[in-house]
C-alpha positions, 0 to 999 in steps of 0.5 A: 518488477514494479511494486505499487503502494496504494493509498497516497500513491495510486489513489486517495480514499476520501477518508473511507479507509481510515473510517473503516479501520477505526470502526473495526477497532471500535466494534471489536475493541468495544471502544467508545472513543477511538484514539487517532493514530498516524496510518500512512505507510503502515500495515493494517495490523500495525495500525489496529495494534497501535489504536488498541495500545493507545486505548490502553488495552493490555498487550495480551488482550490486543493479541486476542482482538486482532484477528476479529478486528482485521476481519471486521475491517475487511467486511466493512470495506467490502460493504462500502466500495461504492462510498469509496468510489464516490468519495475517493479518486485516482491520483493524476497521471496514474492511469496513463502511467499504468497503461504505458508500463502495461504495454512495455515488454518485460515489466510485471506490476503488482502491489506492495501495501500495508492494506489487507489483501482483500482491502487492497483488491477492493481499493484498486477494483473500486477505481477500475485498476485491477487489470494492471496488476498481477495481484497474486504475486504482491505482498500485503498487510495480511502477510506480515505486520511489519512492512519491512518484511514485504519485499522478500515476500513479493519476490518469493511469490513471483519466483514460485508462481511465475518462475521469475527472478529479479536482480535488486536493481530490476525491482522498484517500490513506488510509494509516497512515505518514508516507510515505503523507502524504508521497505525498499531499502530493507528489501535491497531494491530501488524506490521511487517516491512521489509527493502525493501522500497525506504528509508530503515533504521534501522527498529528496531529503529522504534520498530515494533512488528517484523522486517526483512531485506526482505522476503527471509526467508519464514520460519521465516516470517511465524513463525512471522505472525502465532505466538500466 
């Protein structure tokens, strides 16, 4: 089972993803100046909560704002799918790799991302990637604000909905940040990190199970993800 991160791993949103979240925060929180926070590797609820906290809103007030802010973020991205397609792009090697894995017997691909479920669907749909993933069994920021909780959610879903169980060494998280690795470690599964995120670093220093500069070498990526 392969659990794919989206932003920085499969695609770049050209800044559209950030703008949508910041605009939702401004609208719902009535902020004239939206604090800039690091977004990579985090869930959308976590990001919005950090923005509101940085804007000095009270914690109990943030709790009341968050549902409306999440709904606003979903509505905003749905309206800007064309902008996302125009300004974003699929990262090199992604489509050939997804095709190879789709055609490899015994592999199920889905998403594990901090994006809200609807926003994840918009992002992969904008670039024609939807058909590669069993989206229903994925795990999303909608499910939990803490990314470390997402692997067990995906494994539970695939067991309930597809009748499939996987050993820890049969599951890979593919991502581009230290938080993706932490998520995999918390879930007891393997992690492949790629150096295509917004803040690339020496991935080997993080000690993932495997690391690649990008996904251009499809043969190598397939060997990694299908090894025993």
